[in-house]
C-alpha atoms as an extended CHARMM CRD file, in Angstrom:
* protein
*
       105  EXT
         1         1  MET       CA              1.3240000000       69.9290000000       56.4150000000  PROA      1               0.0000000000
         2         2  ILE       CA              4.4920000000       71.5830000000       55.0850000000  PROA      2               0.0000000000
         3         3  ASP       CA              7.6390000000       69.6540000000       55.9180000000  PROA      3               0.0000000000
         4         4  GLY       CA             10.6840000000       71.8560000000       56.2010000000  PROA      4               0.0000000000
         5         5  GLY       CA             12.8380000000       69.0620000000       57.6250000000  PROA      5               0.0000000000
         6         6  GLY       CA             15.1070000000       68.3290000000       54.6660000000  PROA      6               0.0000000000
         7         7  HSD       CA             12.4310000000       67.1950000000       52.2620000000  PROA      7               0.0000000000
         8         8  GLY       CA             12.5820000000       70.2960000000       50.0770000000  PROA      8               0.0000000000
         9         9  GLY       CA              9.4560000000       71.8200000000       51.6000000000  PROA      9               0.0000000000
        10        10  VAL       CA              7.1550000000       69.3100000000       49.8900000000  PROA      10              0.0000000000
        11        11  VAL       CA              3.6010000000       69.2640000000       51.1920000000  PROA      11              0.0000000000
        12        12  GLU       CA              3.0240000000       65.8940000000       52.8690000000  PROA      12              0.0000000000
        13        13  GLY       CA              0.9220000000       63.5500000000       50.7460000000  PROA      13              0.0000000000
        14        14  VAL       CA              0.8030000000       65.9160000000       47.7650000000  PROA      14              0.0000000000
        15        15  GLY       CA              4.1740000000       65.6220000000       46.0390000000  PROA      15              0.0000000000
        16        16  ARG       CA              6.3220000000       68.2550000000       44.3820000000  PROA      16              0.0000000000
        17        17  ALA       CA              3.9230000000       69.0510000000       41.4890000000  PROA      17              0.0000000000
        18        18  GLY       CA              0.9620000000       69.3320000000       43.8480000000  PROA      18              0.0000000000
        19        19  ALA       CA              2.9280000000       71.5020000000       46.2350000000  PROA      19              0.0000000000
        20        20  THR       CA              3.8900000000       73.8020000000       43.3690000000  PROA      20              0.0000000000
        21        21  ALA       CA              0.2420000000       74.0210000000       42.2900000000  PROA      21              0.0000000000
        22        22  LEU       CA             -0.7860000000       74.8710000000       45.8600000000  PROA      22              0.0000000000
        23        23  LEU       CA              1.8570000000       77.5870000000       46.0370000000  PROA      23              0.0000000000
        24        24  VAL       CA              0.6770000000       79.1020000000       42.7310000000  PROA      24              0.0000000000
        25        25  LEU       CA             -2.9490000000       78.9960000000       43.9040000000  PROA      25              0.0000000000
        26        26  ALA       CA             -2.0570000000       80.6310000000       47.2250000000  PROA      26              0.0000000000
        27        27  THR       CA             -0.1480000000       83.3650000000       45.3920000000  PROA      27              0.0000000000
        28        28  LEU       CA             -3.0780000000       84.0150000000       43.0390000000  PROA      28              0.0000000000
        29        29  LEU       CA             -5.5390000000       84.1590000000       45.9130000000  PROA      29              0.0000000000
        30        30  ALA       CA             -3.3230000000       86.5430000000       47.8540000000  PROA      30              0.0000000000
        31        31  SER       CA             -2.9960000000       88.8300000000       44.8340000000  PROA      31              0.0000000000
        32        32  ALA       CA             -6.7410000000       88.6490000000       44.2310000000  PROA      32              0.0000000000
        33        33  CYS       CA             -7.4110000000       90.0560000000       47.6730000000  PROA      33              0.0000000000
        34        34  SER       CA             -5.1500000000       93.0410000000       47.1310000000  PROA      34              0.0000000000
        35        35  SER       CA             -5.9750000000       93.9350000000       43.5180000000  PROA      35              0.0000000000
        36        36  PRO       CA             -8.7400000000       96.4750000000       42.9930000000  PROA      36              0.0000000000
        37        37  LEU       CA            -11.2590000000       95.7000000000       40.2860000000  PROA      37              0.0000000000
        38        38  PRO       CA            -10.8480000000       97.6330000000       37.0450000000  PROA      38              0.0000000000
        39        39  ASP       CA            -13.4100000000      100.4200000000       36.6610000000  PROA      39              0.0000000000
        40        40  ALA       CA            -14.3700000000       99.6860000000       40.2690000000  PROA      40              0.0000000000
        41        41  GLU       CA            -17.0320000000      102.4070000000       40.3960000000  PROA      41              0.0000000000
        42        42  SER       CA            -18.7990000000      101.2870000000       37.2140000000  PROA      42              0.0000000000
        43        43  ARG       CA            -22.2130000000       99.6430000000       37.3910000000  PROA      43              0.0000000000
        44        44  GLU       CA            -20.7290000000       96.4850000000       35.8850000000  PROA      44              0.0000000000
        45        45  ALA       CA            -17.9430000000       96.1810000000       38.4690000000  PROA      45              0.0000000000
        46        46  ARG       CA            -20.3390000000       96.8500000000       41.3330000000  PROA      46              0.0000000000
        47        47  LEU       CA            -22.7630000000       94.2360000000       39.9830000000  PROA      47              0.0000000000
        48        48  TYR       CA            -19.9390000000       91.7000000000       39.6440000000  PROA      48              0.0000000000
        49        49  ALA       CA            -18.7000000000       92.4050000000       43.1770000000  PROA      49              0.0000000000
        50        50  GLN       CA            -22.2320000000       92.2230000000       44.5760000000  PROA      50              0.0000000000
        51        51  GLU       CA            -23.3010000000       89.0070000000       42.8350000000  PROA      51              0.0000000000
        52        52  CYS       CA            -20.0140000000       87.1100000000       42.7920000000  PROA      52              0.0000000000
        53        53  GLY       CA            -18.3560000000       88.5560000000       45.8660000000  PROA      53              0.0000000000
        54        54  THR       CA            -21.1210000000       87.3840000000       48.1750000000  PROA      54              0.0000000000
        55        55  CYS       CA            -19.8440000000       83.8010000000       48.4990000000  PROA      55              0.0000000000
        56        56  HSD       CA            -16.1740000000       84.3430000000       47.6500000000  PROA      56              0.0000000000
        57        57  VAL       CA            -13.7620000000       87.1230000000       46.7610000000  PROA      57              0.0000000000
        58        58  ALA       CA            -14.5700000000       88.8100000000       43.4430000000  PROA      58              0.0000000000
        59        59  TYR       CA            -11.4410000000       87.7460000000       41.5840000000  PROA      59              0.0000000000
        60        60  PRO       CA             -9.6860000000       90.2720000000       39.3410000000  PROA      60              0.0000000000
        61        61  PRO       CA            -10.8790000000       89.7280000000       35.7670000000  PROA      61              0.0000000000
        62        62  HSD       CA             -7.3160000000       89.5200000000       34.4270000000  PROA      62              0.0000000000
        63        63  MET       CA             -6.8460000000       86.1970000000       36.2340000000  PROA      63              0.0000000000
        64        64  LEU       CA             -8.7130000000       84.2780000000       33.5100000000  PROA      64              0.0000000000
        65        65  LYS       CA             -9.0990000000       84.3440000000       29.7270000000  PROA      65              0.0000000000
        66        66  PRO       CA            -12.5560000000       85.2260000000       28.2820000000  PROA      66              0.0000000000
        67        67  ALA       CA            -13.4660000000       81.5990000000       27.5000000000  PROA      67              0.0000000000
        68        68  MET       CA            -12.5100000000       80.5920000000       31.0380000000  PROA      68              0.0000000000
        69        69  TRP       CA            -14.7910000000       83.2670000000       32.4980000000  PROA      69              0.0000000000
        70        70  GLU       CA            -17.6520000000       81.9500000000       30.3690000000  PROA      70              0.0000000000
        71        71  MET       CA            -17.0550000000       78.4540000000       31.7720000000  PROA      71              0.0000000000
        72        72  GLN       CA            -16.8520000000       79.8370000000       35.3150000000  PROA      72              0.0000000000
        73        73  MET       CA            -20.1440000000       81.6830000000       34.9310000000  PROA      73              0.0000000000
        74        74  GLY       CA            -21.8360000000       78.4160000000       33.9320000000  PROA      74              0.0000000000
        75        75  ARG       CA            -20.1910000000       76.5890000000       36.8100000000  PROA      75              0.0000000000
        76        76  MET       CA            -21.2590000000       79.2460000000       39.3000000000  PROA      76              0.0000000000
        77        77  ALA       CA            -24.8450000000       79.1700000000       38.0030000000  PROA      77              0.0000000000
        78        78  LEU       CA            -24.9070000000       75.4250000000       38.6950000000  PROA      78              0.0000000000
        79        79  MET       CA            -23.4480000000       75.9260000000       42.1770000000  PROA      79              0.0000000000
        80        80  ARG       CA            -26.0400000000       78.5950000000       42.9650000000  PROA      80              0.0000000000
        81        81  ARG       CA            -28.8250000000       76.1730000000       42.0000000000  PROA      81              0.0000000000
        82        82  GLN       CA            -27.2670000000       73.3890000000       44.0950000000  PROA      82              0.0000000000
        83        83  ARG       CA            -27.0730000000       75.6880000000       47.1190000000  PROA      83              0.0000000000
        84        84  GLY       CA            -30.6460000000       76.9010000000       46.7130000000  PROA      84              0.0000000000
        85        85  LEU       CA            -29.5910000000       80.4600000000       45.8570000000  PROA      85              0.0000000000
        86        86  PRO       CA            -31.6380000000       82.4870000000       43.3870000000  PROA      86              0.0000000000
        87        87  PRO       CA            -30.1840000000       82.5920000000       39.8790000000  PROA      87              0.0000000000
        88        88  ILE       CA            -28.6200000000       85.7390000000       38.5000000000  PROA      88              0.0000000000
        89        89  SER       CA            -30.9520000000       87.2460000000       35.9130000000  PROA      89              0.0000000000
        90        90  ALA       CA            -30.0280000000       86.6690000000       32.2700000000  PROA      90              0.0000000000
        91        91  ALA       CA            -29.4580000000       90.4240000000       31.8140000000  PROA      91              0.0000000000
        92        92  ASP       CA            -27.1810000000       90.6650000000       34.8640000000  PROA      92              0.0000000000
        93        93  GLU       CA            -25.3160000000       87.5180000000       33.8630000000  PROA      93              0.0000000000
        94        94  LYS       CA            -24.6950000000       89.0200000000       30.4090000000  PROA      94              0.0000000000
        95        95  THR       CA            -23.4990000000       92.2870000000       31.9910000000  PROA      95              0.0000000000
        96        96  ILE       CA            -21.1370000000       90.4980000000       34.3710000000  PROA      96              0.0000000000
        97        97  LEU       CA            -19.7180000000       88.2820000000       31.6380000000  PROA      97              0.0000000000
        98        98  ALA       CA            -19.1840000000       91.3010000000       29.3690000000  PROA      98              0.0000000000
        99        99  TYR       CA            -17.3350000000       93.0750000000       32.2040000000  PROA      99              0.0000000000
       100       100  LEU       CA            -15.1650000000       90.0410000000       32.9170000000  PROA      100             0.0000000000
       101       101  THR       CA            -14.2780000000       89.3780000000       29.2870000000  PROA      101             0.0000000000
       102       102  LYS       CA            -13.5550000000       93.0540000000       28.6630000000  PROA      102             0.0000000000
       103       103  HSD       CA            -10.9450000000       93.0100000000       31.4330000000  PROA      103             0.0000000000
       104       104  ALA       CA             -9.8150000000       89.3860000000       31.0510000000  PROA      104             0.0000000000
       105       105  GLY       CA             -6.1740000000       88.3880000000       30.8480000000  PROA      105             0.0000000000
């Protein structure tokens, strides 16, 4: 819980660094919800939104660097398997990763 009672607004049990990280994450998530995807009408953007936006918001590609998107794609493939969801086809995965890296930050 946030403590505004003279403790500098530190999140209880997290500490100042953790509270700062939570604030940054909340800001990024809020901006993700309001930022349209680049080339939103393209096949690639629609595929990304369809495949990745099913379980969570389809984050704006500029939020991560290309190498980070590659790591995320691998991580999401593992999570899909763990949850019993069908894998994204190799062709679609390649298309999504190309879209994300093209528009990465």
